[in-house]
C-alpha positions as CSV (number, residue, x, y, z in Angstrom):
1,X,-18.6,116.3,48.7
2,X,-22.5,116.8,48.9
3,X,-24.4,118.1,45.5
4,X,-25.4,121.0,47.8
5,X,-21.6,122.1,48.2
6,X,-20.7,121.1,44.7
7,X,-23.9,123.3,43.5
8,X,-22.9,126.3,45.8
9,X,-19.5,126.2,44.3
10,X,-21.0,126.1,40.6
11,X,-23.1,129.2,41.5
12,X,-20.3,131.1,43.0
13,X,-18.1,130.6,39.8
14,X,-21.2,132.0,37.7
15,X,-21.9,134.8,39.8
16,X,-19.3,137.2,38.8
17,X,-20.8,137.0,35.2
18,X,-24.1,137.9,36.7
19,X,-25.5,141.2,38.0
20,X,-23.8,142.6,40.7
21,X,-24.8,145.5,43.2
22,X,-22.5,148.3,41.5
23,X,-23.7,147.0,37.9
24,X,-27.4,147.4,39.2
25,X,-26.5,150.9,40.5
26,X,-25.1,151.8,37.1
27,X,-28.2,150.7,35.1
28,X,-30.5,152.8,37.7
29,X,-28.0,155.6,37.3
30,X,-27.9,155.4,33.3
31,X,-29.1,158.4,31.3
32,X,-31.0,156.2,28.8
33,X,-32.6,152.6,28.8
34,X,-29.8,151.8,25.8
35,X,-27.3,152.5,28.3
36,X,-28.5,150.1,30.9
37,X,-29.4,147.4,28.5
38,X,-25.8,147.7,27.3
39,X,-24.4,146.7,30.6
40,X,-26.6,143.5,30.2
41,X,-25.0,142.7,27.1
42,X,-21.4,143.0,28.8
43,X,-22.4,139.8,31.2
44,X,-23.6,136.2,30.6
45,X,-27.2,137.6,30.1
46,X,-25.9,138.2,26.5
47,X,-26.8,134.6,26.2
48,X,-30.4,135.3,26.5
49,X,-30.3,138.4,23.8
50,X,-31.3,137.8,20.0
51,X,-32.8,139.9,17.3
52,X,-36.2,140.0,18.8
53,X,-34.9,141.2,22.1
54,X,-36.1,144.6,23.0
55,X,-34.2,147.4,25.2
56,X,-37.3,147.0,27.7
57,X,-37.1,143.4,28.2
58,X,-34.9,143.6,31.2
59,X,-37.1,141.6,33.5
60,X,-37.3,138.9,31.1
61,X,-34.0,138.7,30.6
62,X,-33.2,138.5,34.3
63,X,-35.6,136.0,34.8
64,X,-34.2,133.9,32.5
65,X,-30.9,134.1,34.1
66,X,-32.6,133.1,37.7
67,X,-34.7,130.4,36.4
68,X,-31.4,128.6,35.0
69,X,-30.2,129.2,38.4
70,X,-32.9,127.6,39.8
71,X,-32.9,124.8,37.4
72,X,-29.3,124.1,38.6
73,X,-30.3,124.0,42.2
74,X,-33.0,121.9,41.8
75,X,-31.0,119.4,39.7
76,X,-28.8,118.5,42.8
77,X,-30.5,119.4,46.1
78,X,-33.2,116.4,46.0
79,X,-35.7,118.4,48.2
80,X,-33.1,119.7,50.2
81,X,-35.1,122.7,52.6
82,X,-33.0,125.3,50.7
83,X,-35.3,124.8,47.7
84,X,-38.0,126.2,49.8
85,X,-36.4,129.2,50.8
86,X,-35.7,130.1,47.0
87,X,-39.2,128.8,45.6
88,X,-41.9,129.8,48.1
89,X,-41.2,133.6,48.2
90,X,-42.2,133.5,44.1
91,X,-45.1,131.4,45.3
92,X,-46.7,133.9,47.7
93,X,-46.4,136.7,45.5
94,X,-48.2,134.7,43.0
95,X,-50.8,134.0,45.3
96,X,-51.2,137.3,46.4
97,X,-51.8,138.5,43.0
98,X,-54.5,135.8,42.5
99,X,-56.1,136.3,46.1
100,X,-56.3,140.0,45.1
101,X,-58.1,139.3,41.8
102,X,-60.6,136.5,43.5
103,X,-61.6,138.6,46.4
104,X,-61.0,142.6,45.6
105,X,-61.6,142.5,41.6
106,X,-64.1,139.6,42.2
107,X,-62.4,137.4,39.2
108,X,-63.4,134.0,38.6
109,X,-60.2,132.9,37.1
110,X,-56.9,133.5,37.4
111,X,-55.4,136.2,35.2
112,X,-51.5,135.5,34.5
113,X,-50.2,138.6,34.0
114,X,-46.5,139.8,33.2
115,X,-45.8,140.0,36.8
116,X,-46.6,136.3,37.1
117,X,-43.2,134.5,37.9
118,X,-42.4,130.9,37.0
119,X,-39.4,130.6,39.5
120,X,-41.8,129.4,42.3
121,X,-42.9,125.8,42.7
122,X,-46.3,126.3,41.5
123,X,-47.4,126.6,38.3
124,X,-50.4,129.3,37.0
125,X,-52.8,126.1,37.2
126,X,-51.7,125.2,40.8
127,X,-52.6,128.9,41.6
128,X,-55.8,128.6,39.8
129,X,-57.0,125.6,41.8
130,X,-55.8,126.5,44.8
131,X,-57.6,130.0,44.9
132,X,-60.5,129.6,42.6
133,X,-61.5,125.9,42.6
134,X,-60.6,125.5,46.3
135,X,-58.5,122.3,45.2
136,X,-55.3,121.3,47.1
137,X,-52.0,120.9,45.7
138,X,-49.0,118.6,46.6
139,X,-46.6,121.3,45.2
140,X,-47.0,123.5,48.4
141,X,-47.4,122.8,52.1
142,X,-50.4,122.6,54.3
143,X,-49.3,125.7,55.9
144,X,-49.6,127.6,52.9
145,X,-53.0,125.9,51.7
146,X,-54.6,126.7,55.1
147,X,-53.3,130.2,55.1
148,X,-55.1,130.8,51.6
149,X,-58.5,128.6,52.8
150,X,-58.6,131.0,56.0
151,X,-57.9,134.4,54.3
152,X,-60.7,133.5,51.5
153,X,-63.0,132.1,54.6
154,X,-62.6,135.5,56.6
155,X,-62.9,137.8,53.9
156,X,-65.3,140.9,54.2
157,X,-65.7,144.1,52.2
158,X,-63.5,145.8,55.0
159,X,-60.6,143.5,54.2
160,X,-58.0,145.8,52.2
161,X,-54.9,144.5,49.6
162,X,-52.6,145.2,52.6
163,X,-54.4,143.0,55.0
164,X,-54.1,140.0,52.1
165,X,-50.4,140.9,51.7
166,X,-49.7,140.9,55.5
167,X,-51.4,137.2,56.1
168,X,-49.5,135.9,53.2
169,X,-46.0,137.5,54.5
170,X,-46.8,135.8,57.8
171,X,-47.7,132.5,55.8
172,X,-44.3,132.8,54.1
173,X,-42.4,132.6,57.3
174,X,-44.6,130.2,59.4
175,X,-44.3,127.8,56.3
176,X,-40.2,128.2,56.2
177,X,-40.2,127.6,59.9
178,X,-42.4,124.7,59.9
179,X,-40.1,123.2,57.2
180,X,-37.2,123.5,59.1
181,X,-38.5,121.8,62.1
182,X,-39.0,118.9,60.2
183,X,-35.5,119.3,58.5
184,X,-33.5,121.4,60.8
185,X,-30.7,123.7,59.6
186,X,-29.0,125.9,62.2
187,X,-27.8,128.3,59.3
188,X,-30.8,128.6,57.6
189,X,-32.8,129.0,60.8
190,X,-30.3,131.9,61.3
191,X,-30.9,133.4,58.1
192,X,-34.6,133.0,58.5
193,X,-34.6,135.3,61.5
194,X,-32.2,137.7,60.0
195,X,-34.6,137.8,56.7
196,X,-37.5,138.3,58.8
197,X,-36.1,141.1,60.9
198,X,-35.2,142.8,57.7
199,X,-38.9,142.5,56.6
200,X,-40.0,143.8,59.8
201,X,-37.7,146.7,59.5
202,X,-38.8,147.6,55.9
203,X,-42.6,147.2,56.9
204,X,-42.0,149.6,59.8
205,X,-40.1,152.2,57.6
206,X,-42.7,152.5,54.9
207,X,-45.3,152.9,57.6
208,X,-43.7,155.5,59.5
209,X,-42.3,157.6,56.4
210,X,-45.0,156.7,53.9
211,X,-48.0,155.8,55.4
212,X,-47.6,157.8,58.3
213,X,-49.3,155.8,60.9
214,X,-48.4,152.8,63.4
215,X,-47.7,149.4,61.9
216,X,-50.6,147.1,62.5
217,X,-49.9,143.7,64.7
218,X,-51.3,142.0,61.6
219,X,-48.0,143.1,59.7
220,X,-45.7,141.4,62.2
221,X,-43.9,138.1,60.5
222,X,-43.0,135.5,63.1
223,X,-39.3,134.2,63.8
224,X,-38.2,137.8,64.5
225,X,-36.2,139.4,67.2
226,X,-38.3,142.8,67.0
227,X,-41.6,142.4,69.0
228,X,-45.0,144.2,68.3
229,X,-45.1,144.9,71.9
230,X,-41.8,147.0,71.5
231,X,-42.5,148.8,68.6
232,X,-46.3,148.6,67.9
233,X,-46.9,152.5,68.7
234,X,-44.1,153.7,66.6
235,X,-45.0,156.6,64.5
236,X,-42.4,159.3,64.1
237,X,-38.9,158.9,62.6
238,X,-37.4,159.7,66.1
239,X,-39.5,156.4,67.1
240,X,-38.2,154.6,64.4
241,X,-34.8,155.4,65.2
242,X,-35.1,154.5,68.7
243,X,-36.0,151.0,67.5
244,X,-33.2,150.6,65.5
245,X,-30.9,151.8,68.0
246,X,-32.1,148.5,70.1
247,X,-31.8,146.1,67.3
248,X,-29.1,144.1,65.0
249,X,-29.4,147.2,62.9
250,X,-28.1,149.8,65.2
251,X,-25.4,151.0,63.1
252,X,-28.5,152.3,60.6
253,X,-29.9,154.8,62.9
254,X,-27.1,157.3,62.5
255,X,-27.2,156.7,58.7
256,X,-30.5,158.2,58.3
257,X,-31.0,162.2,57.8
258,X,-33.9,163.7,59.5
259,X,-33.7,166.2,57.0
260,X,-33.7,164.1,53.9
261,X,-36.8,163.4,51.9
262,X,-38.5,159.9,52.9
263,X,-37.6,158.4,49.5
264,X,-33.9,159.3,50.2
265,X,-34.4,157.9,53.6
266,X,-36.0,154.9,52.4
267,X,-33.3,154.2,49.9
268,X,-30.8,154.1,52.7
269,X,-32.6,151.9,54.9
270,X,-33.3,149.2,51.8
271,X,-29.7,149.2,50.7
272,X,-28.8,148.8,54.3
273,X,-30.7,145.8,54.9
274,X,-29.9,144.5,51.4
275,X,-26.3,144.7,52.4
276,X,-26.7,142.7,55.8
277,X,-28.6,139.9,53.8
278,X,-25.7,140.0,51.1
279,X,-22.8,139.8,54.1
280,X,-24.6,136.8,55.5
């Protein structure tokens, strides 16, 4: 039995002690913060709670559980590509924060706020060097480093926060696809395509229901089965449902009530896409 297989078994054994979707729904639906916090106390998260813990420390407590899981995986995977799938999304989000600070807010140093995640491979010092000091890091791929340099070089006053986010979202999938070319994994390749499709549908849904404009070509990530050519002009809910009907998420189309609020429609879409990922 490989270390990776062994660790998967350990994680499956731990899963019932951590948050499940039904418990998250209970927390979200609770009348008071105290009621939500009590649900955490019923689970393995109770190990991270002491007299100094406040009922608003949800994120700190949950992150601690994720961090220990990350350490467990890293201890036995020995650089397996699956580690990139787990850590790179957090690195990308941290890089988004840093690039916004440098390019939009004109900061000269990385301000490590509460939203900075320690679940990635890059430390705050790494982020500082990459974004503000123009120094490469061995803790991430050339694809990521080149993308950050290009974003900085191409920045003008007309570039928005969304443009930066779109560029880094594309980078995430390009970097993972590049890693899989070197270390092939049919299962992870299939997962990457599913994940990319869900990201594209989420972006398209927000564009139609909230922003109410067509999704720009720059917002389309690699590894998807949904092409820009087929959906680039989608602007209405009817158009969006038409796209869904031709995709792997065709069952989602009849679930969207045209008379419901955009918030309710988005919630249904998000839950269905999350369920597709969970099922995989």
